[in-house]
C-alpha positions in Angstrom: 90.6 107.4 144.4 90.5 104.9 141.5 93.3 102.7 140.3 96.0 104.5 138.4 97.4 103.4 135.1 99.9 105.1 132.8 99.1 105.7 129.2 101.6 103.1 128.0 100.3 100.6 130.6 96.7 101.2 129.4 97.5 100.6 125.8 99.8 97.7 126.7 97.0 96.1 128.6 94.6 96.3 125.6 97.3 95.0 123.3 98.1 92.0 125.6 94.7 91.0 126.7 92.7 91.7 123.6 94.7 92.1 120.4 97.3 89.4 121.1 94.9 87.1 122.9 92.5 87.3 120.0 95.4 86.6 117.6 95.0 89.8 115.6 97.8 90.9 113.3 101.2 92.4 114.2 100.2 95.5 112.2 97.2 96.0 114.5 99.4 95.8 117.6 101.8 98.2 115.9 99.0 100.7 115.2 97.9 100.8 118.8 101.6 101.1 120.0 102.2 104.1 117.8 98.9 105.7 118.9 99.9 105.3 122.5 103.3 106.7 121.9 101.9 109.9 120.3 99.7 110.4 123.4 102.7 110.0 125.6 104.7 112.4 123.4 102.0 115.1 124.1 101.3 114.5 127.8 104.1 112.3 129.2 103.4 109.2 131.2 100.4 110.6 133.0 97.6 108.5 134.5 95.3 107.6 131.6 92.4 108.0 134.0 93.1 111.7 134.3 92.6 112.4 130.6 89.8 114.8 129.9 87.9 115.9 126.8 89.9 119.1 126.8 93.1 117.0 126.7 91.9 114.9 123.8 90.8 118.0 121.9 94.2 119.6 122.4 96.0 116.4 121.4 94.0 116.3 118.2 94.9 119.9 117.4 98.5 119.1 118.0 98.4 116.0 115.8 96.7 118.0 113.0 99.9 120.1 112.6 102.0 117.1 111.5 99.8 114.2 110.6 97.4 113.4 107.8 93.6 113.6 108.6 93.2 109.8 108.3 96.2 109.2 110.6 94.7 111.5 113.2 91.4 109.8 112.9 93.0 106.4 113.4 94.7 107.6 116.6 91.4 108.9 117.9 89.7 105.7 117.1 92.5 103.7 118.9 92.1 105.9 122.0 88.3 105.4 122.1 88.7 101.6 121.8 91.3 101.5 124.6 89.2 103.7 126.9 86.1 101.5 126.3 88.2 98.4 127.1 89.6 100.0 130.3 86.1 101.0 131.5 85.0 97.4 131.1 87.9 96.5 133.3 86.8 98.9 136.1 89.1 101.8 135.4 87.6 105.2 135.9 88.5 106.7 132.5 86.5 109.2 130.6 83.6 108.0 128.5 84.9 107.2 125.0 81.5 108.1 123.5 82.2 111.7 124.5 85.1 111.8 121.9 83.8 112.5 118.4 85.4 110.5 115.5 86.8 112.9 112.8 85.5 112.3 109.3 87.6 110.0 107.0 89.3 111.9 104.3 88.5 110.4 100.8 91.9 110.2 99.0 92.3 110.5 95.3 93.0 107.0 93.9 95.9 106.8 91.5 95.7 104.1 89.0 96.8 103.1 85.5 94.4 102.4 82.6 94.6 99.1 80.8 96.7 100.7 78.0 99.0 102.3 80.5 99.5 98.9 82.2 100.5 97.4 78.9 103.0 100.3 78.5 104.3 99.5 82.0 104.8 95.9 81.2 106.8 97.0 78.1 108.9 99.2 80.3 109.6 96.4 82.7 110.7 94.2 79.8 112.9 96.8 78.2 116.6 95.9 78.1 118.9 98.3 79.7 122.5 98.2 80.9 122.9 96.2 84.2 119.3 94.9 84.0 119.7 91.2 83.7 117.3 88.8 81.9 116.5 87.2 85.3 115.6 90.5 86.8 113.5 91.5 83.9 111.6 88.2 83.9 111.1 88.3 87.6 109.9 91.9 87.6 107.4 91.2 84.8 106.1 88.2 86.7 105.6 90.4 89.8 103.8 93.1 87.8 101.6 90.6 86.0 100.7 88.8 89.3 99.8 92.0 91.1 97.6 93.2 88.2 96.0 89.8 87.7 95.2 89.3 91.4 94.9 92.6 93.2 97.3 91.3 95.9 98.8 93.6 98.5 102.6 93.8 98.5 103.0 91.7 101.7 100.6 89.1 100.3 102.7 88.8 97.1 105.9 88.3 99.1 104.3 85.5 101.2 103.6 83.3 98.1 105.5 80.1 97.7 106.3 78.1 94.5 103.6 75.6 95.3 101.0 78.1 96.4 99.3 78.4 93.0 97.4 75.3 91.8 95.1 75.3 88.8 95.1 79.1 88.6 93.9 79.3 92.2 95.5 80.0 95.6 94.8 81.3 99.1 96.5 84.2 100.9 96.2 85.4 104.5 95.1 89.0 104.3 94.4 91.7 106.9 93.1 90.5 110.2 94.6 87.1 109.5 91.6 86.3 107.2 92.2 83.8 104.4 90.8 84.6 101.0 90.8 82.7 97.7 92.5 84.4 94.7 92.8 83.6 91.0 95.3 84.2 88.3 94.9 84.1 84.5 97.0 81.8 82.2 99.0 84.6 80.6 100.2 86.0 84.0 100.8 82.4 85.2 103.0 81.8 82.1 105.1 84.8 83.1 105.6 83.3 86.6 106.6 79.9 85.0 109.0 81.7 82.7 110.7 83.2 85.8 110.8 79.9 87.7 112.4 78.2 84.7 115.4 80.5 85.1 116.0 79.5 88.7 118.0 76.5 89.8 117.6 77.0 93.6 115.5 75.1 96.1 114.1 78.1 97.9 110.4 77.6 98.4 109.6 81.4 98.0 107.9 82.3 94.7 109.8 85.6 94.3 113.5 86.0 95.3 115.9 88.9 95.4 118.8 88.7 93.1 120.8 87.6 96.2 118.6 84.5 96.5 116.4 85.5 99.5 112.7 85.7 99.7 111.5 89.2 98.6 110.2 91.5 101.3 107.8 94.4 100.7 110.7 96.8 100.9 112.4 94.9 98.0 109.3 95.2 95.9 109.0 98.9 96.7 112.6 99.4 95.6 111.8 97.7 92.3 109.1 100.3 91.7 111.4 103.1 92.7 113.8 102.0 90.0 111.0 102.1 87.4 110.0 105.5 88.6 113.5 106.8 88.1 113.8 105.2 84.7 110.6 106.6 83.2 108.7 109.8 83.9 105.6 108.1 82.6 105.4 106.1 85.8 106.8 108.6 88.3 103.9 108.1 90.7 103.5 104.3 90.8 103.8 102.1 93.9 102.8 98.5 94.5 99.4 99.7 95.7 98.9 101.6 92.4 98.7 98.2 90.7 96.1 97.1 93.2 94.1 100.2 92.5 94.4 99.5 88.8 93.2 96.0 89.2 90.0 97.2 91.0 89.4 99.9 88.5 89.7 97.4 85.6 87.3 95.1 87.2 84.8 97.9 87.8 85.1 99.1 84.2 84.3 95.6 83.1 81.2 95.7 85.1 82.1 93.1 87.7 79.7 93.4 90.6 81.3 95.5 93.3 80.4 92.9 96.0 82.7 90.4 94.1 85.4 93.0 93.8 85.2 93.4 97.6 85.8 89.7 98.0 88.6 89.6 95.4 90.5 92.4 97.2 89.9 91.2 100.7 88.2 94.3 101.9 86.5 94.1 105.4 83.5 96.2 104.3 82.0 97.5 101.1 82.7 101.1 102.0 86.3 100.6 101.2 85.5 99.1 97.8 83.1 101.9 97.0 86.1 104.2 97.0 86.7 103.1 93.4 83.3 104.3 92.2 84.7 107.8 92.8 87.3 107.0 90.1 85.2 105.3 87.5 81.5 104.4 87.0 81.0 102.8 83.6 77.2 102.9 84.0 77.1 106.6 84.6 79.5 107.2 81.7 77.3 105.1 79.3 74.1 107.0 80.4 75.9 110.3 79.8 77.2 109.3 76.4 73.8 108.0 75.4 72.2 111.3 76.5 74.5 113.2 74.3 74.1 111.2 71.1 72.8 113.1 68.2 69.2 112.3 67.3 
């Protein structure tokens, strides 16, 4: 009889000896922890070496009832990776290659056009009761920065006052990978306007009104307030601005390989998602074909 290992122990071994050892992000560790917990929720703390294909199939059908297709896919991928790792360590687990990977669901990308973005900026600047000049100036600087750079929410919150030098800065993105980013003068001027209103010594670029570094949840609440104020923007989230940035770049015929680098995507397949939203070359070909002779 081979060595026994509970599900939690198996996932924990992979997290400790591969993810943590390799220095991968906390989010990666969290993803595998959640995947392991869902397996335990279904089967309890059984020996991971006893898992069969029938078990995995039943687990997937169980997950399908309460999880999105892409979440289920991610859990299956995590299980395959852990099983492959354990086999290399000498544990008699099932062959991960026997587990098919579900197809990725292509989500509809929600974005704002350039005109809609201008309307959003105007909404952010609009004076309303209880909405201070400092809050308006900060929120506009945040919106302008997101739209000018394509930053993720967490990347935005990590910025310091001295991060941006000559319209250029570096962020640490997914997988702890650094990437170079750029910001235009107009957006940078909005950031400077915000900083000119501050008299603190906090190194963070963006602060809550209470004087602490903004966290992703703070930025999400800022968007929630805008959604509640205007029905024109009832679907926007921080990632909507990132999508809008990518769509703008594609519409302006920036090579998709450069857009991939600007956004910090690990592979081109992720960036290609935006070609499902807009393809200016196809649009031009269509319009030219329908011109009157």
